[in-house]
Backbone as CSV, one residue per row, in Angstrom:
resi,resn,N_x,N_y,N_z,CA_x,CA_y,CA_z,C_x,C_y,C_z
1,MET,-45.084,-62.022,-22.557,-43.673,-62.359,-22.507,-43.466,-63.832,-22.143
2,THR,-44.233,-64.333,-21.177,-44.006,-65.698,-20.709,-44.967,-66.717,-21.299
3,GLY,-46.096,-66.266,-21.799,-47.101,-67.181,-22.329,-48.091,-67.652,-21.285
4,TYR,-47.860,-67.299,-20.019,-48.787,-67.677,-18.957,-49.869,-66.614,-18.820
5,SER,-51.059,-67.037,-18.460,-52.132,-66.080,-18.168,-51.975,-65.613,-16.719
6,GLU,-52.638,-64.524,-16.399,-52.602,-64.013,-15.024,-53.089,-65.083,-14.047
7,LYS,-54.140,-65.771,-14.424,-54.714,-66.811,-13.564,-53.697,-67.925,-13.284
8,GLU,-52.857,-68.222,-14.273,-51.879,-69.301,-14.110,-50.709,-68.920,-13.204
9,VAL,-50.439,-67.631,-13.033,-49.263,-67.235,-12.264,-49.567,-66.645,-10.890
10,VAL,-50.776,-66.157,-10.688,-51.107,-65.573,-9.386,-50.941,-66.640,-8.308
11,GLY,-50.173,-66.290,-7.288,-49.927,-67.219,-6.191,-48.756,-68.158,-6.417
12,LYS,-48.167,-68.125,-7.599,-47.018,-68.989,-7.912,-45.721,-68.215,-7.663
13,THR,-44.652,-68.950,-7.460,-43.340,-68.311,-7.331,-42.717,-68.189,-8.720
14,PRO,-41.714,-67.341,-8.862,-41.035,-67.212,-10.156,-40.328,-68.497,-10.611
15,ARG,-40.285,-69.495,-9.757,-39.629,-70.755,-10.131,-40.260,-71.392,-11.368
16,ILE,-41.533,-71.069,-11.627,-42.177,-71.662,-12.804,-41.509,-71.192,-14.094
17,LEU,-40.717,-70.115,-14.011,-40.030,-69.588,-15.195,-38.600,-70.106,-15.315
18,GLN,-38.160,-70.899,-14.361,-36.787,-71.397,-14.365,-36.695,-72.743,-15.056
19,GLY,-35.490,-73.032,-15.562,-35.262,-74.292,-16.251,-33.798,-74.660,-16.223
20,PRO,-33.409,-75.612,-17.059,-32.053,-76.159,-17.018,-30.934,-75.133,-17.224
21,ASN,-31.156,-74.114,-18.019,-30.100,-73.133,-18.284,-30.229,-71.857,-17.457
22,THR,-31.138,-71.861,-16.492,-31.228,-70.731,-15.570,-30.031,-70.825,-14.630
23,ASP,-29.255,-69.763,-14.553,-28.014,-69.736,-13.775,-28.313,-69.854,-12.276
24,LYS,-27.889,-70.966,-11.687,-28.146,-71.218,-10.263,-27.397,-70.223,-9.378
25,GLU,-26.204,-69.802,-9.805,-25.461,-68.808,-9.028,-26.202,-67.474,-9.015
26,GLU,-26.784,-67.117,-10.147,-27.550,-65.864,-10.209,-28.786,-65.963,-9.317
27,LEU,-29.421,-67.120,-9.299,-30.562,-67.321,-8.398,-30.126,-67.168,-6.945
28,GLY,-28.916,-67.634,-6.638,-28.368,-67.466,-5.291,-28.163,-66.001,-4.945
29,ARG,-27.704,-65.207,-5.926,-27.530,-63.768,-5.698,-28.885,-63.098,-5.430
30,ILE,-29.895,-63.525,-6.173,-31.241,-62.982,-5.941,-31.688,-63.318,-4.522
31,ARG,-31.533,-64.570,-4.144,-31.947,-65.025,-2.817,-31.215,-64.237,-1.718
32,THR,-29.908,-64.035,-1.906,-29.120,-63.278,-0.928,-29.638,-61.851,-0.790
33,CYS,-29.923,-61.200,-1.911,-30.456,-59.828,-1.870,-31.788,-59.784,-1.132
34,LEU,-32.653,-60.749,-1.406,-33.956,-60.789,-0.735,-33.782,-60.998,0.768
35,GLU,-32.866,-61.899,1.139,-32.621,-62.160,2.560,-32.056,-60.934,3.264
36,GLN,-31.233,-60.157,2.547,-30.616,-58.965,3.132,-31.503,-57.729,3.016
37,GLY,-32.608,-57.851,2.298,-33.531,-56.735,2.155,-33.023,-55.630,1.254
38,VAL,-32.183,-56.003,0.281,-31.634,-55.005,-0.643,-32.092,-55.296,-2.068
39,SER,-31.984,-54.295,-2.912,-32.393,-54.436,-4.313,-31.464,-55.383,-5.059
40,TYR,-32.009,-55.979,-6.092,-31.252,-56.853,-6.990,-31.450,-56.346,-8.406
41,LYS,-30.376,-56.389,-9.181,-30.470,-56.100,-10.610,-29.522,-57.051,-11.327
42,GLY,-30.055,-57.765,-12.324,-29.232,-58.709,-13.063,-29.955,-59.260,-14.273
43,GLU,-29.310,-60.252,-14.889,-29.848,-60.885,-16.094,-29.830,-62.392,-15.910
44,LEU,-30.857,-63.060,-16.423,-30.873,-64.511,-16.371,-31.802,-65.085,-17.432
45,ILE,-31.605,-66.351,-17.694,-32.450,-67.067,-18.651,-33.691,-67.568,-17.924
46,ASN,-34.839,-67.281,-18.498,-36.118,-67.812,-18.033,-36.718,-68.645,-19.160
47,TYR,-37.858,-69.255,-18.869,-38.532,-70.111,-19.841,-39.986,-69.699,-19.970
48,ARG,-40.433,-69.678,-21.209,-41.848,-69.413,-21.473,-42.661,-70.677,-21.182
49,LYS,-43.941,-70.530,-21.158,-44.836,-71.659,-20.903,-44.584,-72.796,-21.891
50,ASN,-44.255,-72.440,-23.144,-44.014,-73.462,-24.167,-42.611,-74.063,-24.095
51,GLY,-41.808,-73.658,-23.094,-40.474,-74.218,-22.910,-39.361,-73.435,-23.589
52,GLU,-39.713,-72.420,-24.356,-38.712,-71.620,-25.064,-37.934,-70.745,-24.074
53,GLU,-36.600,-70.740,-24.232,-35.746,-69.882,-23.410,-35.870,-68.432,-23.845
54,PHE,-35.727,-67.534,-22.874,-35.582,-66.121,-23.202,-34.778,-65.443,-22.100
55,TRP,-33.976,-64.465,-22.517,-33.169,-63.695,-21.578,-34.010,-62.592,-20.965
56,THR,-33.824,-62.372,-19.659,-34.525,-61.283,-18.995,-33.555,-60.417,-18.205
57,SER,-33.888,-59.150,-18.166,-33.259,-58.218,-17.239,-34.241,-58.106,-16.084
58,LEU,-33.744,-58.266,-14.878,-34.622,-58.300,-13.715,-34.154,-57.291,-12.674
59,HIS,-35.083,-56.506,-12.181,-34.797,-55.556,-11.105,-35.856,-55.766,-10.028
60,ILE,-35.395,-56.125,-8.833,-36.294,-56.375,-7.707,-35.930,-55.400,-6.590
61,SER,-36.932,-54.720,-6.047,-36.691,-53.763,-4.961,-37.708,-53.951,-3.847
62,PRO,-37.249,-53.735,-2.603,-38.195,-53.796,-1.490,-39.010,-52.512,-1.407
63,ILE,-40.253,-52.639,-1.034,-41.110,-51.495,-0.734,-41.271,-51.495,0.787
64,LEU,-40.877,-50.395,1.401,-40.840,-50.332,2.856,-42.105,-49.709,3.435
65,ASP,-42.437,-50.137,4.639,-43.557,-49.517,5.344,-43.040,-48.295,6.110
66,VAL,-43.901,-47.619,6.856,-43.510,-46.390,7.558,-42.449,-46.629,8.627
67,ASP,-42.350,-47.850,9.114,-41.353,-48.179,10.135,-40.033,-48.651,9.531
68,GLY,-39.960,-48.690,8.217,-38.729,-49.122,7.553,-38.648,-50.614,7.304
69,GLY,-39.694,-51.334,7.662,-39.722,-52.768,7.393,-40.179,-53.031,5.964
70,ILE,-39.843,-54.191,5.474,-40.234,-54.541,4.106,-41.710,-54.906,4.090
71,ARG,-42.456,-54.155,3.321,-43.901,-54.407,3.187,-44.145,-55.421,2.084
72,LEU,-43.453,-55.225,0.958,-43.566,-56.133,-0.182,-42.386,-55.896,-1.110
73,TRP,-42.299,-56.727,-2.112,-41.254,-56.604,-3.126,-41.914,-56.290,-4.458
74,ILE,-41.232,-55.479,-5.239,-41.708,-55.216,-6.597,-40.593,-55.630,-7.555
75,GLY,-40.988,-56.317,-8.601,-40.017,-56.764,-9.591,-40.392,-56.285,-10.980
76,ILE,-39.389,-55.865,-11.718,-39.592,-55.455,-13.106,-38.722,-56.352,-13.970
77,LYS,-39.367,-57.010,-14.902,-38.677,-57.948,-15.784,-38.846,-57.461,-17.212
78,ARG,-37.737,-57.538,-17.975,-37.777,-57.095,-19.371,-37.109,-58.160,-20.235
79,ASP,-37.735,-58.496,-21.338,-37.173,-59.462,-22.280,-36.023,-58.791,-23.026
80,ILE,-34.816,-59.332,-22.843,-33.633,-58.772,-23.503,-33.013,-59.782,-24.470
81,SER,-33.818,-60.719,-24.943,-33.317,-61.762,-25.844,-32.694,-61.175,-27.101
82,ARG,-33.344,-60.211,-27.706,-32.820,-59.607,-28.936,-31.480,-58.916,-28.659
83,MET,-31.380,-58.229,-27.532,-30.127,-57.576,-27.170,-29.012,-58.615,-27.009
84,LYS,-29.305,-59.737,-26.370,-28.312,-60.800,-26.184,-27.899,-61.399,-27.531
85,GLU,-28.856,-61.570,-28.440,-28.535,-62.074,-29.778,-27.606,-61.105,-30.498
86,ASN,-27.886,-59.813,-30.392,-27.033,-58.804,-31.021,-25.642,-58.787,-30.402
87,GLU,-25.557,-58.942,-29.081,-24.259,-59.016,-28.416,-23.457,-60.198,-28.948
88,GLU,-24.111,-61.336,-29.125,-23.430,-62.529,-29.638,-22.948,-62.303,-31.063
89,ARG,-23.773,-61.661,-31.891,-23.352,-61.351,-33.262,-22.133,-60.435,-33.263
90,LEU,-22.155,-59.426,-32.416,-21.018,-58.506,-32.329,-19.761,-59.215,-31.845
91,ARG,-19.913,-60.106,-30.872,-18.766,-60.862,-30.374,-18.173,-61.726,-31.485
92,ALA,-19.037,-62.427,-32.215,-18.581,-63.282,-33.316,-17.925,-62.440,-34.409
93,TYR,-18.500,-61.284,-34.708,-17.931,-60.382,-35.709,-16.559,-59.899,-35.254
94,GLY,-16.428,-59.548,-33.988,-15.141,-59.111,-33.440,-14.092,-60.204,-33.544
95,GLU,-14.489,-61.449,-33.251,-13.559,-62.576,-33.377,-13.122,-62.754,-34.825
96,LYS,-14.066,-62.645,-35.749,-13.749,-62.783,-37.173,-12.787,-61.686,-37.612
97,MET,-13.029,-60.462,-37.164,-12.139,-59.348,-37.513,-10.742,-59.587,-36.954
98,GLU,-10.656,-60.092,-35.727,-9.360,-60.387,-35.118,-8.623,-61.462,-35.913
99,GLU,-9.335,-62.494,-36.350,-8.721,-63.538,-37.176,-8.193,-62.953,-38.481
100,MET,-8.968,-62.058,-39.086,-8.535,-61.443,-40.343,-7.294,-60.576,-40.132
101,VAL,-7.255,-59.839,-39.033,-6.084,-59.007,-38.729,-4.862,-59.890,-38.516
102,GLN,-5.022,-60.980,-37.769,-3.897,-61.885,-37.531,-3.407,-62.507,-38.831
103,ALA,-4.324,-62.936,-39.687,-3.935,-63.527,-40.973,-3.204,-62.502,-41.830
104,ARG,-3.691,-61.285,-41.836,-3.058,-60.226,-42.634,-1.680,-59.893,-42.080
105,THR,-1.541,-59.885,-40.761,-0.247,-59.614,-40.132,0.767,-60.681,-40.515
106,ILE,0.346,-61.935,-40.506,1.235,-63.035,-40.905,1.632,-62.888,-42.364
107,ALA,0.665,-62.564,-43.221,0.960,-62.391,-44.650,1.941,-61.247,-44.866
108,LEU,1.768,-60.154,-44.163,2.690,-59.019,-44.293,4.078,-59.373,-43.767
109,ALA,4.145,-60.108,-42.670,5.444,-60.530,-42.133,6.151,-61.448,-43.121
110,ASP,5.408,-62.366,-43.743,5.998,-63.254,-44.752,6.517,-62.449,-45.934
111,ALA,5.732,-61.491,-46.399,6.162,-60.658,-47.528,7.406,-59.867,-47.153
112,HIS,7.447,-59.345,-45.954,8.619,-58.598,-45.486,9.846,-59.489,-45.466
113,ASN,9.695,-60.699,-44.948,10.826,-61.637,-44.887,11.331,-61.991,-46.281
114,LYS,10.429,-62.212,-47.226,10.835,-62.545,-48.597,11.578,-61.381,-49.239
115,LEU,11.077,-60.178,-49.038,11.755,-59.000,-49.585,13.123,-58.814,-48.943
116,SER,13.193,-59.042,-47.642,14.475,-58.909,-46.940,15.488,-59.908,-47.469
117,GLU,15.046,-61.144,-47.746,15.941,-62.175,-48.275,16.458,-61.791,-49.654
118,GLN,15.627,-61.158,-50.455,16.041,-60.763,-51.807,17.116,-59.693,-51.780
119,TYR,17.092,-58.817,-50.792,18.015,-57.695,-50.768,19.167,-57.891,-49.804
120,ASP,19.264,-59.042,-49.181,20.401,-59.312,-48.277,21.548,-59.928,-49.006
């Protein structure tokens, strides 16, 4: 998914996957969840080793020890780039449909006005 080998990432922080379009506010939400010891679930832009952007769904949860303290964190990341592309296509399609409806409504209103003028 990222282009990094295991050797390249072991011991590194997830910051190596961040870049200019990684949402800083979302990173703040992640940090807040970690500080509060609660799970995080969200989406953000990460970067592959070659610099290519990709969207990820991220779920981070604490793993507790027998005393209820945080022993470690586990994170599950999924590439959702294709889903985001499809969402954008649907949004653009919806906008196009709305434009067509508005244009048709104007055309029908004009036709109605012309017919009304003829019979008044």
